[in-house]
Structure formats: C-alpha cells, structure tokens
Biotite code that builds the C-alpha atoms (Angstrom):
import biotite.structure as struc

atoms = struc.array([
    struc.Atom([-0.149, -0.014, 0.033], chain_id="A", res_id=1, res_name="LEU", atom_name="CA", element="C"),
    struc.Atom([2.719, 2.190, 0.896], chain_id="A", res_id=2, res_name="THR", atom_name="CA", element="C"),
    struc.Atom([4.500, 1.680, -2.472], chain_id="A", res_id=3, res_name="PHE", atom_name="CA", element="C"),
    struc.Atom([1.225, 2.576, -4.470], chain_id="A", res_id=4, res_name="ILE", atom_name="CA", element="C"),
    struc.Atom([0.597, 5.883, -2.437], chain_id="A", res_id=5, res_name="VAL", atom_name="CA", element="C"),
    struc.Atom([4.387, 6.719, -3.023], chain_id="A", res_id=6, res_name="ALA", atom_name="CA", element="C"),
    struc.Atom([3.949, 5.961, -6.880], chain_id="A", res_id=7, res_name="CYS", atom_name="CA", element="C"),
    struc.Atom([0.946, 7.887, -7.167], chain_id="A", res_id=8, res_name="VAL", atom_name="CA", element="C"),
    struc.Atom([2.308, 11.067, -5.182], chain_id="A", res_id=9, res_name="GLY", atom_name="CA", element="C"),
    struc.Atom([5.374, 10.771, -7.766], chain_id="A", res_id=10, res_name="THR", atom_name="CA", element="C"),
    struc.Atom([3.011, 10.624, -10.772], chain_id="A", res_id=11, res_name="TRP", atom_name="CA", element="C"),
    struc.Atom([1.140, 13.352, -9.304], chain_id="A", res_id=12, res_name="LEU", atom_name="CA", element="C"),
    struc.Atom([4.526, 15.572, -9.002], chain_id="A", res_id=13, res_name="LEU", atom_name="CA", element="C"),
    struc.Atom([5.884, 14.559, -12.586], chain_id="A", res_id=14, res_name="LEU", atom_name="CA", element="C"),
    struc.Atom([2.167, 15.614, -13.785], chain_id="A", res_id=15, res_name="ASN", atom_name="CA", element="C"),
    struc.Atom([1.874, 18.585, -11.989], chain_id="A", res_id=16, res_name="GLN", atom_name="CA", element="C"),
    struc.Atom([2.532, 21.030, -15.219], chain_id="A", res_id=17, res_name="ASN", atom_name="CA", element="C"),
    struc.Atom([-0.215, 18.709, -17.212], chain_id="A", res_id=18, res_name="ASP", atom_name="CA", element="C"),
    struc.Atom([-2.455, 19.137, -14.586], chain_id="A", res_id=19, res_name="LEU", atom_name="CA", element="C"),
    struc.Atom([-2.060, 22.606, -14.235], chain_id="A", res_id=20, res_name="LEU", atom_name="CA", element="C"),
    struc.Atom([-1.839, 23.528, -17.878], chain_id="A", res_id=21, res_name="ASN", atom_name="CA", element="C"),
    struc.Atom([-3.130, 20.430, -19.321], chain_id="A", res_id=22, res_name="GLY", atom_name="CA", element="C"),
    struc.Atom([-5.415, 20.384, -22.425], chain_id="A", res_id=23, res_name="GLN", atom_name="CA", element="C"),
    struc.Atom([-8.501, 21.724, -20.019], chain_id="A", res_id=24, res_name="ASN", atom_name="CA", element="C"),
    struc.Atom([-6.288, 23.886, -17.725], chain_id="A", res_id=25, res_name="GLY", atom_name="CA", element="C"),
    struc.Atom([-9.038, 23.223, -15.360], chain_id="A", res_id=26, res_name="LEU", atom_name="CA", element="C"),
    struc.Atom([-7.140, 24.876, -12.625], chain_id="A", res_id=27, res_name="LEU", atom_name="CA", element="C"),
    struc.Atom([-6.587, 28.124, -14.725], chain_id="A", res_id=28, res_name="LYS", atom_name="CA", element="C"),
    struc.Atom([-9.804, 28.145, -16.176], chain_id="A", res_id=29, res_name="ASN", atom_name="CA", element="C"),
    struc.Atom([-11.365, 27.984, -12.431], chain_id="A", res_id=30, res_name="GLN", atom_name="CA", element="C"),
    struc.Atom([-9.180, 30.663, -11.506], chain_id="A", res_id=31, res_name="ASN", atom_name="CA", element="C"),
    struc.Atom([-10.209, 32.771, -14.315], chain_id="A", res_id=32, res_name="THR", atom_name="CA", element="C"),
    struc.Atom([-13.991, 32.143, -13.782], chain_id="A", res_id=33, res_name="LEU", atom_name="CA", element="C"),
    struc.Atom([-13.543, 33.372, -10.060], chain_id="A", res_id=34, res_name="ILE", atom_name="CA", element="C"),
    struc.Atom([-11.805, 36.660, -11.051], chain_id="A", res_id=35, res_name="GLN", atom_name="CA", element="C"),
    struc.Atom([-14.655, 37.269, -13.460], chain_id="A", res_id=36, res_name="HIS", atom_name="CA", element="C"),
    struc.Atom([-17.181, 36.618, -10.608], chain_id="A", res_id=37, res_name="GLN", atom_name="CA", element="C"),
    struc.Atom([-15.184, 38.714, -8.452], chain_id="A", res_id=38, res_name="MET", atom_name="CA", element="C"),
    struc.Atom([-15.156, 41.886, -10.990], chain_id="A", res_id=39, res_name="SER", atom_name="CA", element="C"),
    struc.Atom([-19.144, 41.391, -11.421], chain_id="A", res_id=40, res_name="LEU", atom_name="CA", element="C"),
    struc.Atom([-19.793, 41.168, -7.784], chain_id="A", res_id=41, res_name="GLU", atom_name="CA", element="C"),
    struc.Atom([-17.678, 44.485, -7.324], chain_id="A", res_id=42, res_name="GLU", atom_name="CA", element="C"),
    struc.Atom([-19.352, 46.194, -10.258], chain_id="A", res_id=43, res_name="ALA", atom_name="CA", element="C"),
    struc.Atom([-22.948, 45.037, -8.664], chain_id="A", res_id=44, res_name="SER", atom_name="CA", element="C"),
    struc.Atom([-21.598, 46.638, -5.484], chain_id="A", res_id=45, res_name="ARG", atom_name="CA", element="C"),
    struc.Atom([-20.764, 49.924, -6.844], chain_id="A", res_id=46, res_name="ARG", atom_name="CA", element="C"),
    struc.Atom([-23.726, 50.076, -8.858], chain_id="A", res_id=47, res_name="SER", atom_name="CA", element="C"),
    struc.Atom([-25.943, 49.386, -5.643], chain_id="A", res_id=48, res_name="ALA", atom_name="CA", element="C"),
    struc.Atom([-23.646, 52.599, -4.100], chain_id="A", res_id=49, res_name="LEU", atom_name="CA", element="C"),
    struc.Atom([-24.581, 55.006, -6.710], chain_id="A", res_id=50, res_name="VAL", atom_name="CA", element="C"),
    struc.Atom([-28.484, 54.197, -6.335], chain_id="A", res_id=51, res_name="MET", atom_name="CA", element="C"),
    struc.Atom([-27.936, 54.749, -2.431], chain_id="A", res_id=52, res_name="LEU", atom_name="CA", element="C"),
    struc.Atom([-25.674, 57.940, -3.158], chain_id="A", res_id=53, res_name="MET", atom_name="CA", element="C"),
    struc.Atom([-28.996, 59.092, -5.511], chain_id="A", res_id=54, res_name="SER", atom_name="CA", element="C"),
    struc.Atom([-31.596, 58.288, -2.699], chain_id="A", res_id=55, res_name="ASN", atom_name="CA", element="C"),
    struc.Atom([-29.323, 60.546, -0.210], chain_id="A", res_id=56, res_name="ILE", atom_name="CA", element="C"),
    struc.Atom([-28.975, 63.272, -2.356], chain_id="A", res_id=57, res_name="MET", atom_name="CA", element="C"),
    struc.Atom([-33.034, 63.111, -2.944], chain_id="A", res_id=58, res_name="ASP", atom_name="CA", element="C"),
    struc.Atom([-33.283, 63.070, 0.854], chain_id="A", res_id=59, res_name="LYS", atom_name="CA", element="C"),
    struc.Atom([-30.795, 65.973, 0.947], chain_id="A", res_id=60, res_name="VAL", atom_name="CA", element="C"),
    struc.Atom([-32.975, 67.915, -1.434], chain_id="A", res_id=61, res_name="ASP", atom_name="CA", element="C"),
    struc.Atom([-35.981, 67.314, 0.746], chain_id="A", res_id=62, res_name="ALA", atom_name="CA", element="C"),
    struc.Atom([-34.258, 68.455, 3.687], chain_id="A", res_id=63, res_name="GLU", atom_name="CA", element="C"),
    struc.Atom([-33.171, 71.776, 2.048], chain_id="A", res_id=64, res_name="ILE", atom_name="CA", element="C"),
    struc.Atom([-36.760, 72.189, 0.538], chain_id="A", res_id=65, res_name="LYS", atom_name="CA", element="C"),
    struc.Atom([-38.201, 71.896, 3.704], chain_id="A", res_id=66, res_name="GLU", atom_name="CA", element="C"),
    struc.Atom([-36.072, 74.369, 5.097], chain_id="A", res_id=67, res_name="GLN", atom_name="CA", element="C"),
    struc.Atom([-36.631, 76.858, 2.735], chain_id="A", res_id=68, res_name="ARG", atom_name="CA", element="C"),
    struc.Atom([-40.322, 76.360, 2.726], chain_id="A", res_id=69, res_name="SER", atom_name="CA", element="C"),
    struc.Atom([-40.530, 77.175, 6.419], chain_id="A", res_id=70, res_name="GLU", atom_name="CA", element="C"),
    struc.Atom([-38.542, 80.104, 5.880], chain_id="A", res_id=71, res_name="LEU", atom_name="CA", element="C"),
    struc.Atom([-40.859, 81.172, 3.215], chain_id="A", res_id=72, res_name="ARG", atom_name="CA", element="C"),
    struc.Atom([-43.843, 80.762, 5.663], chain_id="A", res_id=73, res_name="GLY", atom_name="CA", element="C"),
    struc.Atom([-42.177, 83.409, 8.107], chain_id="A", res_id=74, res_name="LYS", atom_name="CA", element="C"),
    struc.Atom([-42.483, 85.669, 5.551], chain_id="A", res_id=75, res_name="GLY", atom_name="CA", element="C"),
    struc.Atom([-39.067, 85.768, 4.379], chain_id="A", res_id=76, res_name="ILE", atom_name="CA", element="C"),
    struc.Atom([-38.716, 86.730, 0.645], chain_id="A", res_id=77, res_name="SER", atom_name="CA", element="C"),
    struc.Atom([-37.806, 84.237, -2.004], chain_id="A", res_id=78, res_name="LYS", atom_name="CA", element="C"),
    struc.Atom([-34.636, 86.282, -3.073], chain_id="A", res_id=79, res_name="ALA", atom_name="CA", element="C"),
    struc.Atom([-33.494, 85.942, 0.392], chain_id="A", res_id=80, res_name="ALA", atom_name="CA", element="C"),
    struc.Atom([-34.034, 82.645, 0.869], chain_id="A", res_id=81, res_name="VAL", atom_name="CA", element="C"),
    struc.Atom([-32.504, 81.627, -2.200], chain_id="A", res_id=82, res_name="ASP", atom_name="CA", element="C"),
    struc.Atom([-28.811, 83.089, -0.895], chain_id="A", res_id=83, res_name="THR", atom_name="CA", element="C"),
    struc.Atom([-29.248, 81.436, 2.324], chain_id="A", res_id=84, res_name="MET", atom_name="CA", element="C"),
    struc.Atom([-27.202, 78.349, 3.326], chain_id="A", res_id=85, res_name="LYS", atom_name="CA", element="C"),
    struc.Atom([-28.967, 75.362, 5.179], chain_id="A", res_id=86, res_name="PHE", atom_name="CA", element="C"),
    struc.Atom([-28.192, 72.628, 7.658], chain_id="A", res_id=87, res_name="SER", atom_name="CA", element="C"),
    struc.Atom([-28.545, 68.911, 7.558], chain_id="A", res_id=88, res_name="LEU", atom_name="CA", element="C"),
    struc.Atom([-29.748, 66.374, 10.428], chain_id="A", res_id=89, res_name="SER", atom_name="CA", element="C"),
    struc.Atom([-27.309, 64.410, 11.814], chain_id="A", res_id=90, res_name="GLN", atom_name="CA", element="C"),
    struc.Atom([-28.909, 61.359, 10.279], chain_id="A", res_id=91, res_name="SER", atom_name="CA", element="C"),
    struc.Atom([-28.128, 62.369, 6.998], chain_id="A", res_id=92, res_name="LEU", atom_name="CA", element="C"),
    struc.Atom([-24.847, 63.561, 7.798], chain_id="A", res_id=93, res_name="ILE", atom_name="CA", element="C"),
    struc.Atom([-24.124, 59.984, 9.150], chain_id="A", res_id=94, res_name="GLY", atom_name="CA", element="C"),
    struc.Atom([-25.417, 58.619, 5.811], chain_id="A", res_id=95, res_name="GLN", atom_name="CA", element="C"),
    struc.Atom([-23.335, 60.640, 3.741], chain_id="A", res_id=96, res_name="ILE", atom_name="CA", element="C"),
    struc.Atom([-20.053, 60.029, 5.830], chain_id="A", res_id=97, res_name="VAL", atom_name="CA", element="C"),
    struc.Atom([-20.760, 56.170, 5.349], chain_id="A", res_id=98, res_name="ALA", atom_name="CA", element="C"),
    struc.Atom([-21.367, 56.609, 1.953], chain_id="A", res_id=99, res_name="LEU", atom_name="CA", element="C"),
    struc.Atom([-18.026, 58.406, 1.415], chain_id="A", res_id=100, res_name="SER", atom_name="CA", element="C"),
    struc.Atom([-16.578, 55.291, 3.407], chain_id="A", res_id=101, res_name="HIS", atom_name="CA", element="C"),
    struc.Atom([-18.488, 52.536, 1.143], chain_id="A", res_id=102, res_name="SER", atom_name="CA", element="C"),
    struc.Atom([-16.923, 53.980, -2.104], chain_id="A", res_id=103, res_name="PHE", atom_name="CA", element="C"),
    struc.Atom([-13.474, 52.231, -2.265], chain_id="A", res_id=104, res_name="LYS", atom_name="CA", element="C"),
    struc.Atom([-10.467, 53.421, -4.649], chain_id="A", res_id=105, res_name="PRO", atom_name="CA", element="C"),
    struc.Atom([-9.810, 50.797, -7.357], chain_id="A", res_id=106, res_name="TYR", atom_name="CA", element="C"),
    struc.Atom([-7.868, 50.719, -11.039], chain_id="A", res_id=107, res_name="THR", atom_name="CA", element="C"),
    struc.Atom([-9.857, 51.046, -13.784], chain_id="A", res_id=108, res_name="TYR", atom_name="CA", element="C"),
    struc.Atom([-9.399, 51.473, -17.751], chain_id="A", res_id=109, res_name="MET", atom_name="CA", element="C"),
    struc.Atom([-9.543, 55.098, -18.883], chain_id="A", res_id=110, res_name="GLU", atom_name="CA", element="C"),
    struc.Atom([-9.201, 55.323, -23.044], chain_id="A", res_id=111, res_name="GLU", atom_name="CA", element="C"),
    struc.Atom([-7.141, 52.207, -23.549], chain_id="A", res_id=112, res_name="ASP", atom_name="CA", element="C"),
    struc.Atom([-4.638, 52.194, -20.523], chain_id="A", res_id=113, res_name="ASP", atom_name="CA", element="C"),
    struc.Atom([-5.177, 51.219, -16.887], chain_id="A", res_id=114, res_name="LEU", atom_name="CA", element="C"),
    struc.Atom([-4.875, 54.086, -14.787], chain_id="A", res_id=115, res_name="ILE", atom_name="CA", element="C"),
    struc.Atom([-1.677, 54.447, -12.710], chain_id="A", res_id=116, res_name="GLU", atom_name="CA", element="C"),
    struc.Atom([-3.040, 54.176, -9.234], chain_id="A", res_id=117, res_name="ARG", atom_name="CA", element="C"),
    struc.Atom([-6.233, 53.043, -7.557], chain_id="A", res_id=118, res_name="PRO", atom_name="CA", element="C"),
    struc.Atom([-8.555, 56.286, -7.220], chain_id="A", res_id=119, res_name="LEU", atom_name="CA", element="C"),
    struc.Atom([-12.470, 56.447, -6.421], chain_id="A", res_id=120, res_name="SER", atom_name="CA", element="C"),
    struc.Atom([-14.393, 58.298, -8.943], chain_id="A", res_id=121, res_name="PRO", atom_name="CA", element="C"),
    struc.Atom([-17.631, 57.477, -7.014], chain_id="A", res_id=122, res_name="GLU", atom_name="CA", element="C"),
    struc.Atom([-16.038, 59.765, -4.024], chain_id="A", res_id=123, res_name="ARG", atom_name="CA", element="C"),
    struc.Atom([-14.727, 62.300, -6.387], chain_id="A", res_id=124, res_name="GLY", atom_name="CA", element="C"),
    struc.Atom([-18.525, 62.497, -7.546], chain_id="A", res_id=125, res_name="GLN", atom_name="CA", element="C"),
    struc.Atom([-20.036, 62.832, -3.889], chain_id="A", res_id=126, res_name="LEU", atom_name="CA", element="C"),
    struc.Atom([-17.604, 65.578, -2.978], chain_id="A", res_id=127, res_name="LEU", atom_name="CA", element="C"),
    struc.Atom([-18.378, 67.768, -6.229], chain_id="A", res_id=128, res_name="ILE", atom_name="CA", element="C"),
    struc.Atom([-21.856, 67.209, -5.612], chain_id="A", res_id=129, res_name="THR", atom_name="CA", element="C"),
    struc.Atom([-21.783, 68.278, -1.847], chain_id="A", res_id=130, res_name="LEU", atom_name="CA", element="C"),
    struc.Atom([-19.868, 71.300, -2.815], chain_id="A", res_id=131, res_name="THR", atom_name="CA", element="C"),
    struc.Atom([-22.535, 72.580, -5.173], chain_id="A", res_id=132, res_name="LEU", atom_name="CA", element="C"),
    struc.Atom([-25.185, 72.258, -2.415], chain_id="A", res_id=133, res_name="LEU", atom_name="CA", element="C"),
    struc.Atom([-26.146, 75.441, -0.321], chain_id="A", res_id=134, res_name="PRO", atom_name="CA", element="C"),
    struc.Atom([-24.985, 74.290, 2.737], chain_id="A", res_id=135, res_name="LEU", atom_name="CA", element="C"),
    struc.Atom([-23.873, 76.116, 5.744], chain_id="A", res_id=136, res_name="ASP", atom_name="CA", element="C"),
    struc.Atom([-19.962, 75.838, 7.122], chain_id="A", res_id=137, res_name="THR", atom_name="CA", element="C"),
    struc.Atom([-20.945, 73.777, 10.157], chain_id="A", res_id=138, res_name="PHE", atom_name="CA", element="C"),
    struc.Atom([-22.777, 70.952, 8.082], chain_id="A", res_id=139, res_name="THR", atom_name="CA", element="C"),
    struc.Atom([-19.296, 70.858, 5.668], chain_id="A", res_id=140, res_name="PHE", atom_name="CA", element="C"),
    struc.Atom([-17.136, 70.729, 8.657], chain_id="A", res_id=141, res_name="HIS", atom_name="CA", element="C"),
    struc.Atom([-19.368, 67.998, 10.351], chain_id="A", res_id=142, res_name="LYS", atom_name="CA", element="C"),
    struc.Atom([-19.498, 66.172, 6.906], chain_id="A", res_id=143, res_name="VAL", atom_name="CA", element="C"),
    struc.Atom([-15.707, 66.705, 6.598], chain_id="A", res_id=144, res_name="TYR", atom_name="CA", element="C"),
    struc.Atom([-14.841, 65.638, 10.084], chain_id="A", res_id=145, res_name="GLN", atom_name="CA", element="C"),
    struc.Atom([-15.728, 61.971, 9.711], chain_id="A", res_id=146, res_name="SER", atom_name="CA", element="C"),
    struc.Atom([-16.060, 61.277, 5.669], chain_id="A", res_id=147, res_name="ALA", atom_name="CA", element="C"),
    struc.Atom([-13.305, 60.428, 3.514], chain_id="A", res_id=148, res_name="THR", atom_name="CA", element="C"),
    struc.Atom([-12.514, 61.635, 0.131], chain_id="A", res_id=149, res_name="PHE", atom_name="CA", element="C"),
    struc.Atom([-8.946, 59.842, 0.353], chain_id="A", res_id=150, res_name="GLU", atom_name="CA", element="C"),
    struc.Atom([-7.866, 58.926, -3.350], chain_id="A", res_id=151, res_name="LYS", atom_name="CA", element="C"),
    struc.Atom([-10.854, 60.854, -5.019], chain_id="A", res_id=152, res_name="ALA", atom_name="CA", element="C"),
    struc.Atom([-10.526, 61.053, -8.566], chain_id="A", res_id=153, res_name="ASP", atom_name="CA", element="C"),
    struc.Atom([-10.885, 64.970, -8.755], chain_id="A", res_id=154, res_name="LEU", atom_name="CA", element="C"),
    struc.Atom([-9.364, 65.696, -12.084], chain_id="A", res_id=155, res_name="ARG", atom_name="CA", element="C"),
    struc.Atom([-10.873, 68.609, -13.900], chain_id="A", res_id=156, res_name="GLY", atom_name="CA", element="C"),
    struc.Atom([-13.340, 69.048, -11.549], chain_id="A", res_id=157, res_name="ALA", atom_name="CA", element="C"),
    struc.Atom([-15.114, 72.751, -10.676], chain_id="A", res_id=158, res_name="ASP", atom_name="CA", element="C"),
    struc.Atom([-14.383, 73.571, -7.383], chain_id="A", res_id=159, res_name="LEU", atom_name="CA", element="C"),
    struc.Atom([-14.426, 77.242, -7.778], chain_id="A", res_id=160, res_name="GLN", atom_name="CA", element="C"),
    struc.Atom([-15.057, 78.775, -4.206], chain_id="A", res_id=161, res_name="GLY", atom_name="CA", element="C"),
    struc.Atom([-15.902, 75.256, -2.660], chain_id="A", res_id=162, res_name="ALA", atom_name="CA", element="C"),
    struc.Atom([-15.459, 74.824, 1.132], chain_id="A", res_id=163, res_name="ASP", atom_name="CA", element="C"),
    struc.Atom([-13.270, 72.086, 1.491], chain_id="A", res_id=164, res_name="LEU", atom_name="CA", element="C"),
    struc.Atom([-11.506, 73.235, 4.769], chain_id="A", res_id=165, res_name="GLN", atom_name="CA", element="C"),
    struc.Atom([-11.218, 69.863, 6.789], chain_id="A", res_id=166, res_name="GLY", atom_name="CA", element="C"),
    struc.Atom([-12.093, 67.786, 4.025], chain_id="A", res_id=167, res_name="ALA", atom_name="CA", element="C"),
    struc.Atom([-9.720, 64.470, 3.843], chain_id="A", res_id=168, res_name="ASP", atom_name="CA", element="C"),
    struc.Atom([-8.589, 64.470, 0.688], chain_id="A", res_id=169, res_name="LEU", atom_name="CA", element="C"),
    struc.Atom([-5.405, 62.561, 0.883], chain_id="A", res_id=170, res_name="GLU", atom_name="CA", element="C"),
    struc.Atom([-3.752, 61.390, -2.366], chain_id="A", res_id=171, res_name="GLU", atom_name="CA", element="C"),
    struc.Atom([-6.759, 62.703, -4.115], chain_id="A", res_id=172, res_name="ALA", atom_name="CA", element="C"),
    struc.Atom([-6.106, 63.425, -7.849], chain_id="A", res_id=173, res_name="GLU", atom_name="CA", element="C"),
    struc.Atom([-6.693, 67.100, -8.457], chain_id="A", res_id=174, res_name="LEU", atom_name="CA", element="C"),
    struc.Atom([-4.646, 67.623, -11.516], chain_id="A", res_id=175, res_name="SER", atom_name="CA", element="C"),
    struc.Atom([-6.728, 70.094, -13.882], chain_id="A", res_id=176, res_name="GLY", atom_name="CA", element="C"),
    struc.Atom([-9.052, 70.885, -11.222], chain_id="A", res_id=177, res_name="ALA", atom_name="CA", element="C"),
    struc.Atom([-9.980, 74.532, -10.692], chain_id="A", res_id=178, res_name="ASP", atom_name="CA", element="C"),
    struc.Atom([-9.805, 75.456, -7.112], chain_id="A", res_id=179, res_name="LEU", atom_name="CA", element="C"),
    struc.Atom([-9.827, 79.082, -7.410], chain_id="A", res_id=180, res_name="THR", atom_name="CA", element="C"),
    struc.Atom([-11.264, 80.732, -4.128], chain_id="A", res_id=181, res_name="ALA", atom_name="CA", element="C"),
    struc.Atom([-11.681, 77.631, -2.587], chain_id="A", res_id=182, res_name="ALA", atom_name="CA", element="C"),
    struc.Atom([-11.036, 77.062, 0.916], chain_id="A", res_id=183, res_name="ASP", atom_name="CA", element="C"),
    struc.Atom([-8.683, 74.475, 1.947], chain_id="A", res_id=184, res_name="LEU", atom_name="CA", element="C"),
])
C-alpha cells in the first residue's frame, strides 16, 4: 500500500504541469472564472452604492426644500431664501459619511490604459455634488470631520469657491481641477 501511495504521489508531482496547464487547463480556467465572478460582484456593489447616493441626495434635497419652505412661511422673501445656506440632520450627515467610506478606490481603464494608481471616481462625484449644495459651514465641517475623500478622482473638477476646509483629500487626484477661491 505504501508503494502504491508513493507511486501516485510521484506521478502527481511529475505530471503537475500537465494538471495545471493541460488540455483542459481546469485550474487556470477555474481561477479565471473566479476572477470574473469577483469583478461582477464588485461592479454590482458599486452600482448599488451609486443608487444609494442618489437616494441620499434626494433626502438632502428634501431637507433643504423643507427649510426653504419654513422660511418662506415666516414671510422671508424668495430672493433672500435663495441666498441662504442650510444645515442637514445628523442622521443624513451620518449617511453621507458612511457612503464616502463605502466608495473604495480601484484601478480602471481610461481610454486604452489602466490608470496608474487606484482612485475613487464615486468619492470625487460625492464631493463635487456636496460642494454644489447650499450648505452652511457647520454642516460641511460635520461631514468632513468623519467622511473620507481620500484617493478621490477630482481631475478637472470645478471646485471654485468650494468649502473644503477639513476635507480628507489625502492622495486625491486634483490635476486640472479649478480650486480658485476654494477654502482649503
């Protein structure tokens, strides 16, 4: 019995390349299928997060509209209300913070090449969207205190006059971004 086990073991060692690279290439094929499955899962996760971002931004819009409506109800002119900055609830700030952490950096194709280092275009889009909202300084600081925009892809972004004080922009890609009058 020992002799048979030794022979089978020897045969496996001698034929390991055939088993790995053989006609079927079973193990290589299996690894390729696993990689494809992982890529599909990650794409599905990112898609769900983008939908979540849309839902959160709808909630932000609703909170701002409600505050505007309350001010208009108090007799404040529309022109005055349109120039005001607004706050967000702590719950909504928490959702934005959690979303920023969920958007993980990754490498992706740009034109025909893979980008040089992992970036998060979703974090960049979240930051750009936030800076376009009429939010007060306190709200921005509450978001920036806990959110991350690390490795955000902000290439070519229009961040003119943006309140970015305290934002975690470590290793963010800002080439071509317009930061004129931005508060860093």
